[in-house]
N, C-alpha and C positions, 0 to 999 in steps of 0.2 A: 504494500500500500504506500501511498505518497504522503508527503508532509501534510497536505490539506486533509487527508483522511483521518489523521490523528489530531490536527490542530485547528481546523477551520470551524468557526461557529455555524456557518451555513451548512456544512456537512452534518454537524451535530444536530441542527434543527431538522434536517431531512431525516436523519436516523430516528429522531424522536417521533416524527409523524409516521414513518413507514414501519419501524421495527418495534419501538417501545409501546406507543399508543395504538398503532395499527395492527399489531400482532398479539401474541399471548406472552405475558410477562410474569416471571415467577415472583411471588410475594412472600410466602413463609410456609413453614411446615404446619400441617393441620393441627398437631398437638400444641402448637404455639398459640392457638386461638380456641380456648375452652368455650363451652356454651355460656350465653349471656355476657359475652365479652366482645370487645372491638379493638382494632389496632389500626394505626395509620402507616401507609407506605407511600413512597414517592415513585411515580411511574413517569420517567422522563420529564419531571418538573410538574406533573399533575398530581395533586395530593388526593389520595383515595382512602376511604374508610372501609375496611373489611370487617364484617361482623359475623358472629354465629349466634343465632337466636335460641330461645329456650327449647325449641324442637330439634336443634342441631343443624338447621339449615344455614348455609352460607349466603351472604349478600355482599355486594360491593357498591359503594355510593361515592359520588363526588363529594369532596369535603367542603361543601358550600351550603350555607343556609338559604332556604327558599324565600325568606322574608326580604332581606336586604343584602344578601351576598357575603355575609361574614364567614371567615374560616371557622369551622365548627370545633375541630379537635386538633391538638398538637400531639406529636409522638411522645409517648411516656418516657421518662428517664429510664435508661437501661433497656429500652425496647420491650418492656413488659406490656401485655395486653391490659386494657382498662375495662372494668366491669360496669354494667348499667347502661341506661339509655343515653341518647345523644342529645345534649342540651347546648344550645347556642349561648356563648358567654355574653353576647351583645344584648339581646332582648328576651332571652330564655325560651325561645321557641324550642320545643322538645319533640324528638322523634324516637319511635321504636327502632329496635335494631334491624327490622325489616325495611326501614325507611319511611314508614307512614307517620304522618303528623299527629302528635298526641295532645299537645297543649300550646296555647298562644296567650300567655298571661297578659292581662290588662288590655286585651283586644276585644272590643264588644261587637265588632262588625259581624253581620250575619253572612256567612258563606259556608259552603260545604267543605269542611276540613278533610273529609275522607278522600277528596279528589287531589289533595296536595301531598306529595311525598318527595323525598330526596331524589335527585337525578341519579339514575342507576347505571352501573356498568356490568359487564359480563364476568362471571366467575366459574371456574372449573377446577377439578381435582384429579390428579393422577397419583395413585399409590401414596397418598398423604401429602403430596406437593400441591399447594394452592397457587393457581395462576389467575390473572385478571386480564381482561381486554377492554380497552376504552373505545374500540371501533364501534361504529353504529351497527355493522353487520359483519362481525369477524369471521374468518375462516373457521369452520367447525373444529373444535379443540382436538379431537382425535386425528383429524386430517393434518392439522398444524404439527402435532408431534411426529406423525409418520413422515411428513415432508422434511422437517427440520432436524429431528433427532431420532432417527430410526433405531440407533444403538440403545436407546433407553429401554427398548423391549427386552433386552437381555437381563434387565434387573426386575422383571415381572415377578420372579419367584421370591425375591427379597421383600419381606413385609415391612416396607419403609413406613407405612401408615401406623404400624403397631409400635414403632420405636418412640421413645420419649426424648424430648429436648433436655439434655443434662447441663448444657451451658450455651451461652450466646455471647459473641463479641462483635464489636463494631470498630472499623478502622477507616479513616479518611486517607485515600491514596491519591497523590498528585500525579495521576497518569490516566490516559485515555482507557476506557473500558476494554477496547480491542487489544491493547498491549497486555493487559492482565490475562485475557483469554489466550493470546498467542504464547505467552510465557508458560501457561499451564499445558499447552499442547506440544512442548518440546522439552528435551532433557539434555541438550548439548551444554547447557549451563550448570547442570546438577553437580558435576564433579568439582566445579570451582565455587559455586555459590552455596551448595548444600552438603557440606562434609558429613553432617550428622545423618542426613537422609540417605546418602549412599551407603552408609553402614547398615541400614535397615533394608534397603532395596539395592543390592549389589549391581544389578543390571544397569542401574542409572549411571554408574561410573563410565559406561561405554557410550553414553549419549543416546541410547535407545529409550523410547518412552513406553514401548510395548515389547514383549518378548517375541522376536522373529520366529522362534521355534514353537510358539503356541498359536492356536487359531481362535482362542476365546477372548483375547484381549487382556487376560489376567497376567499379573507379574508376581513371581515368587518372592516372598520375603526371605530374609536371611534365616539360616537354620535356627529353629526354636522360636522365631518371632511370630507373633499373631496380631500385632497392633502397631500403630504409629505412636511410639513412646521413645524416650531416649535410649532404652535398652531393647526396644522392640517387643517387650512382653507386657501382658496385662492379665490380671486375674478376673476381669469382668466376663460376663457370660457371652457365649457365642451368639451372634444376632439371630433372631428367629428367621427361618427361611434360608439360612446359610447351609449349603451342602458340606459334608465333611471335607471334601477336597478343596473347598474354598476358604477354610478356616485359617489358612496360612498364606493367603495370596491377597494382593491388592487389586481392585478394579476401580476405574474412574470413567467419567463421562461428562462432556461439556454439553449442557442442555441449552440450545440456542433460544434467546440470545444471552441470558443473564444469570445462569446458575451452573455451578460446578458440583458434581456429585462424586464423592470419594468414599470407598467402602473397604474396610479390612474385616477380619473375622470378628472383632469385638466392638467396633464402633463405625459410625458413618458420619460424614459431615456434608453440609450443604453450604456452599460459599456463594452468596448471591451478590450481584453487582448492581448498584443503583447509580447510574451515571448522572452527574450533576451538571457538568459542562464538558467541553472537549478535553480538558486536562485534569478533571477531578472525578473520582469515583468513590462512593461510600461502599465499603465491603463489609457485609454481615455474614458471620459464620455461625451456623447452628450445629451443635455437636449432639449426635443422636446415639442412644444406647438402648439396650434391652430395658423395657419399662420396669420390670421387677428390680433391676439393679438401681435405677434412678430413685425408686420408691424406698429402697432399703436403707436402714441405718448405716451411717458410715460411708455412703456412696461418695466417691472422690474422683471427679473427672479430670483433676489437675494434670496427671501424667500425660493424658491424651491431648488436652487443651494446650498445655505449655509447649509440647513438642510441635504441634501443628501451628501454633502462633509463632514459634521461632522460625519455622520454615516459611510461614507467611510473611513475616517481617523481612526475611532475606529476599523473597520474591518482590515485595513491594518496593524495597530500596532499589532493586534493579529496574523495576518498572518505571520508577520516578527518574532514574538515570536515563532510561530509553526516551522518556517523554522530553527531557531536556535536550537530548541529542536530536530527535526527529524534528524538534522545533527550529533547528538551525536552517538558515537559508541554503546551506550546502547540501542538505539531505534531499535527495530526490526519491529513491526507493532502495530497499535492501536487496540482499541476495539470499535465496532459499536453497538449502542443500537437501540431499536425500533424507537426512534425519529431521528436516523441517517439514516433512510431507504433510503432517497433520495441520501445521500452520497454513500450508498452501491450500489444503482442503477447506479450512475455515475461511480463508480469504475468498476462495472461489464461491463458496456458499453465501458468504456475506454479500459479495458483489451481485450474485444472481438474485438475491432477495432484495437488496437495496435498489437495484436498477430494474425491478420487475416492470416498471413503466419507463418510457423513454425519458431520460433526464441526464443532464450533465451539470457539473459545478465547476466554474472556471477558477483560476488562481486568485481572483479578487473576491471569491466567495459569493458570486451571484448565481442564483438558481436559473437554469435555462430549461 
């Protein structure tokens, strides 16, 4: 990709409309949103309230009051879901979690309040992963997944929806979202940037991101390892739905456009990317474990979280370095090698999706 693809506000604005708002965008794991709760997510600059009502049904709403347009909710500190109905802080108009108008204090006007509800968006779930679409008539969700991330079907047997969120972190990365995805899809950097990781995944020292001797996309962990921890070991339960031969391997998948799924025998992680502008991405990591482990006394996710956050910091530092580099007037485009083939695949898919209609963006950032 070119300098403009990573740095241009016009490119980012087009991505926002075509990919983030116009497609299906990952929001959070289903267990991160209990019944009678809501949470706020940013979808390409559009604030969305996702709710689960008392019956367990999911809803997605524009974070805008129907009265005078006030922002209704802000994201809770620590990213925790918020219980209860939605009340506007401006005039106290109150909405049920399904978006229906419940109360309009101090308003005596006679009108049918049952006809007024929050502006709605589309919501769908795959195996515990909640996605939203802000398009008026989005591509059917199953079709979107099949077209954009067919490899996700290989995780069907893993009961991701049954896992519990044991920890959550949030990091602001000063890099374009595509740089983060591209870094995830290659391991030529691993021997240099991730000395701890290559001890757990020896194959990564060769620059391969998948084992060329395997057809299932899995990668063997070091002898005796079953997790991403500093020594590769964990006493946590094997994840439900994990076959015996998968207990000592790692599998990963980049779900287009904004979530990375990583699975070992005893834990999984969902790394979601929330692009803010061409050079800033908020990265949220949800760490998943067997639900019984999370509910047990003495549950400690720290060995898994600390190791993954270490690897993440190493990646994000490199991503920020790349962002500073591609912003140079000298940069035109990079060189992809055979071991960058998954990066090449991502770029080809990104281009095919981004340019699904005839469009070009010139060096001055004007849409044509």
